[in-house]
N, C-alpha and C positions, 0 to 999 in steps of 0.2 A: 688771537683766533677765537671766535665764539664757538659755542657747542655745535651749532648747525654747520659751520664751516669745517669743524674738526671731524664730525661724522661724515660729511661728504668727502673729505680727504681720505678717511679710513675705507669708505666704500670703494673709492677709486683704486686705492692700493690693493684691497682684497680682490677686486675684480681683475687687476693686472696679474696678481700672483696666482689666482685660480685658473686663469685662462692659459691654455696650452695650444700652441700653433707650430706646426712643423712644415717646413718647405725647404726644398733644395739643400738638405743636410743642415739646415739651422733650425734649432728648437728654441722657442721662447719658453724658458723654464718656469714651471708653475708649482708653487707651494703655498699651503695655507699658513704655515708658521714654521720656524726652524724645528726640525725633527727632534733635536736634542733638548730643546727648550719648551717643555710642555706647559699646560696651564697648571696653576697651583694645585687644582683639585687632582690632577693625574700625577703630578710630580710626586707629591706625597711625602718624600723622604724628609723635607724640611719641616713638616708638620709634626714630626715625632716628638713626644714629651721628653725623650732622652737626649735631645740635642742641646739642652741647657738654655741659658739666657740669650746666647747669640748676639752679644753686643757688637762684635766685629761686623756683622752683617749690617747693622744700622749705620755704623761709620762708613762702610763701603757704599751704602745706598746714598749717603750724603754727598758723594763725589760723582754722581751719575751725570752723564752728558744730557743736555736739554734739547728738546725739539724746537723747530722754528729757527729764525735767524739764518736761514739758508743762504749760502753765498751766491753771488751772481757775478763772480769774478772770471775774466777771461784768461788771465795770466796764471799759469799753473804754479809758478813760484809763490804767488800771493796765497793760493789755496793751501799750499803746504805749511805756511807759517800763520794761518789764521787762528782765531781764538777757539778754545775748546768748546765744541758744540756737537750735536748729533749730526752725523753725516748721512747723506742719501747715497746709497751704493747700488751698482749694477754688477752682478757676477758674470764671469765668463769662464768657459771651460771647453776642452777638446777631448773627444773620445774616439776610439777606433770602432770599426764595425763590430757588432756583437757584445759590446761592453756598455750599452746605454744605461741599463739598470744600475750598474756599479757607479757610473759617472754621476747619475742623479742622486744616489745616496751620498756621494762625496760632495756634490753641490749643496745638498740639504745640510750636510755638516758644515760646510763653509759658510752658509747662511747663519747657522747657530753661532759659529765663531764670530762673524761680523756683528751680530746682535749683542754678543757678550762684550765685544771691544767697544760698544757704544755707537752702533750704526743702525740705520733703517734700510732694510733691503727692499728695493723697489721692483727689481726684475732680474732675470738671469738669462743668459744665452749659452747654449751648448751647440757646438759645431762638430759634425762627424767628418773626420779626415784622418788618414793613416798616422800622421805625425804633425805636431804644431809647427806652424810656419816659422822658419828660423829667424825671420826678420821682424814680423809683427804678431806672432803667436797665432792669431786667427788669420784666415785668408784675407787678402787685400780688400776684396769685395765685401766681405762680412764685416771687416773693420769699419768700412764706410756706413753699413747699415747700423753698426754699434754706435757710431757717432750720432746718427739720427735718433736712436733710442735714448741715448744719454741727454741730448738736447731737448727731446720732447718731454722727458720725465723730470728734468731739472736736477739730475744727479750730479754730484761733484766729485765722485770717486768711482773707479772701476777696479774690482778685485778679481784677480785670476786664481784658478783653482790649483795650479801648480807653480813651482818657483820659476820666475821669469829671469831671463838673462838681462844684464844691464842694457844691452842694445835693444832688446825687445821692448823693455819698459820705456825707453826713450823714443822708440819709433812709434809705439802706441800713443804716447802723450802728444807727440807732434801732430797726430791725426785727430785724436779725439778731443784735445784741448782741455782735459781735466786730469787730475792726479790718477796714476795707475800704480797699484801695489799688488802684491802676491800673497799667497796663503801663508808663507813663512812670516812676512811682516805683520800680518794679523795676529798670528800666534804670539810673536815677541811683543806686540802692543798689549795683548792680554796679560802676559807675564809681567810686564813692567807695571801694570795697574795693580796686580794682586800680590806682587812680592812684598813681604812685610818684614822679614828678619834681615839683619845685616848681611848675612851670607847669601840669602836669596836674591837680595838686591844686587850684590856684586856678581852673582852668577848670571842674572838677566842682563846686566850692563855688558859683561863680557860677550855674551851671545849676540847682543845687538851690535856691538862693535865689529865682531867677526863677520856679521851679515853686511854691515854698512861699508867695510873696507873696500871691497871690489866694485861698489856701486857709488862711489864718491863722483861728483860732478861739479863743474864750476858754473856760477852765474855771473855774467858781466865781467868785472875785473878779477874774479877769482881765478881766471886762467892767466892773468898777466904776471910778469916777473916782479918780485918785490924790489929787486935792485937791478937796473938795466946795465948793459955794457956801454962802451964809449958812445955808440950811436943811439942806443935806446935811452941812455940816461941823461940826455941833453937837458940842461937846466936843473938837474938834481943836485949839482955841486960835488964837492969831494966826497968820497966813500961810496959813491953810487956805482962805480965801475965794477965790472965783473958779470958773469952770466946770470947771477941771481937764482932765485928759487921760486917757482910759482906757488900760489897759495894753496893749490890742491896738493902739492908735494908737502908743504908744511902740515896741512891737515893729516896726510897719511902718517907723517912722523909722529905727530901728536897722538894719533890713535894707536900706533904701535907702542908708544911709551905708556899710554894709559892701560892697554891690554896686559903689558908686562906687569904693571903695578897691580892690576886686579888678580892675575894669576898668583902673584906673591901673597896677596891678601887671602885668597881662597886657600892656598897651600899653608898659610899660617894658621888657619882655623882647623886644619886637619888633626893636629895633636889633641885638641880638646875632644873631638869626636872619637878618636882612637882610644883616649883615656876612658871615656864612657863605656865603649865597647869592650875594652880590656877588663874593666871592672865587672861587667856582666859575665864575660867569659871565665874570669877567675872565680866568680861565685857560681859557675855552672848554670846560669840562667838561660834557658832556651829563648830564642827570639823568633817572632812570627811577623811577616811583612804582608800588608794588605796592598795588592797591586790590581791594576785594571784600567779599563778605558776611562777617559774623562767623563764625568757625570754619570758613572755607573752606580754611584751610591757608596763609595768606599768610606768617607767620613761618617756617613749615616750609620753604616755597619759598625764602625768603631765606637761611635756614641751609644748605639744600642747595646754593644757588648760591655763597654767599660764606663759609660756615662761621662766621657772625656769632655763634652762640651765644644768639640771642634767645630769651626765654622761650617755650616751647611747652607748651600745656596743652589738654586736651580739654574746653574750657569756652568760653562766649561771652564776648566782649570781654576775652580774657586779655591782649591787648596794647593799650595805650592811647597810649603815647608813641611818637613817630616815631623810628625807628632808621635811620640812613644809613650805608652801607658803600661802599667803593671796590671797582670790579671792572674787568676789561678784556675787550674783545672778542677774537675769534680773530685779527684783524689788528693787535692791539696797542693799540687806542684805549681810553683811560680814561673811565669813566663812573661816576656814583654811582647806587646803587639804594636806595630808601627803603621801609621797611615802615610802613604807616599804620594808623590805627584802622579796625576793621571797621564795616560798615553793617548795619542791620536794618530791616525793614519797619516803618512807622510810627515811624521814628526821631524822638524828640522835637526839636521846633524849637529849644528851649533848648540842646540839645546841639550841633546844627549850628552855632548862633551862637557858643556858648562855645568849641567846638573848631575855629573857623574857622582859627586860627593853625596847628594841627596839619594841617588839610586844605590849607593853602597848599602843602605839599609836593606834593599832587596838582595844584593849579592852576598851579604853576610848573614842572612837569616837562615834558620833551620827549616822553616816551612813557609810557603807562599800561599796566601789566600787570594786566589784570583777571582775577583768580583766582576760579573758580567751583567749588563743591563738586559734582562729578559724581554723587555718591551721594545727594544730597538729592532728596527727592520733588518739589520744585517749583524746578528750576533756572531756568526762564524767569522766575518771579516774582523770584528773586534778582538775575538780570541786570537786569531793569527797575528794581528798587529802587536798585541801585548806580548805574545810569546817571542816575536822577533826582537823586541826591545829588551826583554828578559835575557835572550841569548847574547845581545850586545854587551850587557854588563856581566856576563860570565856566570849567570845563575840558572842555566838550562837544566843542571843536574839536581837542583834542589826539589824536594817533593812539593807537589802542587795540589791544592784543594780548590776546585772550581765551584763557585757559589753564583747561582742565577738570582740576582736581586730584583726587586720590583715584581715578585711573583704574583702579587695581588692584581696586576694589570694585564695578565695573560690568561688565555682561555685554555681549557684542558687539551684541545687539539694542539695549541702552540707548545704546550709542555711536552707532548709526545715528540714533536719536531726537535725541541731542544734536548730531550733525553737521547735522541739519536745522535746529536753532536757530541755530547759528554755524558755517557751512561752513568758514571759515578758521581755526577754533580749533585749538589743539594739546592733545592728551591727554597728561597727565603724572601722575607720582606722586612726591610728595616723600618717601615712605617707601621705595619701591624704586628710585627714580632714573629710571624710565621717562619719556621725553620731555624731560628736562632739557637734553640737548644740542640738541634742536630749539628749546627755548625760548631758549637763549643765542644760537643762530644767528639766530633771528627778531629778538631784540633788537638784534643787530649790523646786521641788514638794515634795520630800521625806524627806527633812530636817525637824526636828520636829519644830512646831511653839512654840513661847513663851507661857507660861502657863496662863498668866493673861491678861484679856481684861480691857483696861483703856480708859477713855474719858476725854480729857484735854482741857483746854483753855489756850493757851500759849501766853503770850504777844509778840508783834512783836519784841521787843528787845531781845528776847531769842530764836532766830532761831537756836541756837546750840542744844536745846532740840529736835526740830523737826528733825534736822540732825541725832542726836543719835538714835532716833526712827527708822529712815529709815535704819540706819546701823545695829543695833543690835535687832531690833524688826520687826514687820510686820505691816505696816500702812494699815488699812482697809478703812478709808475714811479721807478726809481733806477738811475743809471749811474755808473761810475767812469772818470775820465780823468786826464790829467797834471795839470790845474789844480786839481781837487777833485772833490767828489761832485755830480753833476747830479740834482737832485731835482724831480720834478713832483708837486704835492700840492694838496689842498684844505685851506684854513685859514680861521680867522676873520678878519674885517677888521682887528681889533686886531692879531693876530699878522702878518698880511700887511704891515701899516704898519711893524712893528718890524723886518721882515726885508728891507725894500726895498733896502738896500745890497748884498745878496747876489743881487739879481734878475738872472738871465741873459736874460730876455725880459720883455716888458711884461706886467704883471699884468692879467689879464682876468676879468670876472665869470663864474662858473660857470653852465653852462646849466641852466635849470630842469628 
C-alpha cells in the first residue's frame, strides 16, 4: 500500500471512529484512540531516564503483528487458524439504562486491550437493553445490523465486552460469519504474548486451558467416534468394535491431564518463593508491594525509586512477572519493593486463580503502594477494581498508600476532584519526578516498626551490630561512652533474642 492509500485508509478509520450515531437503542461507538494507549508525548512514563536500557521492549516490538494481508475467508474455521497478522475488529457491548457512560469507558478499555493484543479497532456497537440476549448476546435485529457493519468494514473478528457463553458465541458466528471472541479471550491473549518467565508461562497456559475447556467444539470429523461399534465400524476390521470415544472427549481428557501437570509445576515452584520470603522474614526485612490498575505506571514508579530497569511500555499488562528490588529509607532501614501484575475491570477469574502465586507478593507485604492513573477518565472505578482484587487475595487489612501517578497530565481542577476521592493520597509523576520524595517519605513513615524495644551496650569492636540495627531495625538514640556504644532501638523479637548478651537494661515490649 502506498502512502496516499495508507493516508486515505487512516482518514476513513478516523472518520468512522469519531462519528457517533444513536438510533433505536443502538450506538455506533465513537473513539479517537484507545483511552489507555495515549500518544508517546502524553504517555510520558516510558520516556523517563530512570527506566534503563529497555532491551526487552525492543525484543517485544520485533514480534508485532503487521497490517495488511487482511483475510477474505468466508469459513470461520479458516479465520481461526490463519497466519499471525493484524486483525480488524468490531467491538460490541450491552448496557442497561442509566449506565451508558460506564459502558463507554469499558468499551474504550476494550479497544485498548484489542490494540495491545495486536488488532485494529474499526468500529464499535453499544446496545441498550436490560440484559444481554441469552442466545445471541445482542438482539436478533441488531445482530443482523452488526453483520452488515462487519461486511461493509471488512472486519474479521468481533469482540464482546463481557464474557460470552459458548452457545452465544456459536450463535453469533453462525449469523455474522466471522470469528467472535470475548473480553476474557483478549486478556488471555495479551498475557500469553507478554509472559516471559517459566512460572508466568505456566500460569497463563493454565488460565487458557481453564477458559478453553467448556468452550471446546468439533469441526467435521472431530465429533465422530474414534472406534465405532459393530454397525459403525464396518470395514474397520478387528479391534474396531465398541462404543469408542469422540475426538472432543479425547481433547477434554488431554486438557485435564495438562492442567493437572501445570498445577503440579506451579506448586513445585512455590518452595523457592517461600524460601526467599522466609529469608526476608528471618532478617526482618519489611516488604512493600506496588499494586494498581494496568498501565497506571507501576513499573515506572519502581524504576524511578530504585532504577530497576523494569520493562516500561505504553500498553496494557506490559509487566506480568513480579520484580523485587532492595531499597532503604531516609533513616537507613532496608526494605524490599515489588512490582506486581496490573488489574483490570472484569479481570477473568481464571487469571486471579492462576496468578495467585504472583499476587502473593501483595498478600505478604507490609505496605501496599496503590498506584492510580490520575489522567484516566474513571479513576474511582480503577480504585474500586484494584481494592476488590486486593480483597480476593486476602490483603484488605494491609496498610495502603494511594499515589496518583501522571500528575503532570492533570489540571488543578482535576486534582481537587481526585483529592476528594482520596484525601491522603500523594500526587506524583514518574516522568518528571514530582512527588517521588513525598512517596519515599510516606513509605518510611507507614512501614511497621519492629515490635521490641532494646537497650544495648555494644563494644566498639562489634560495629557490625550497630550497622545491623540501622538496616533492619529503627535506632531511637545512640550515645558513646568509655565502655562502648549505647544504643536504644526497635528490633524484631528474633534479633532482640540474639543480642541479649549486650543488653544494658531489661528488654521491654514496644508501646502500641
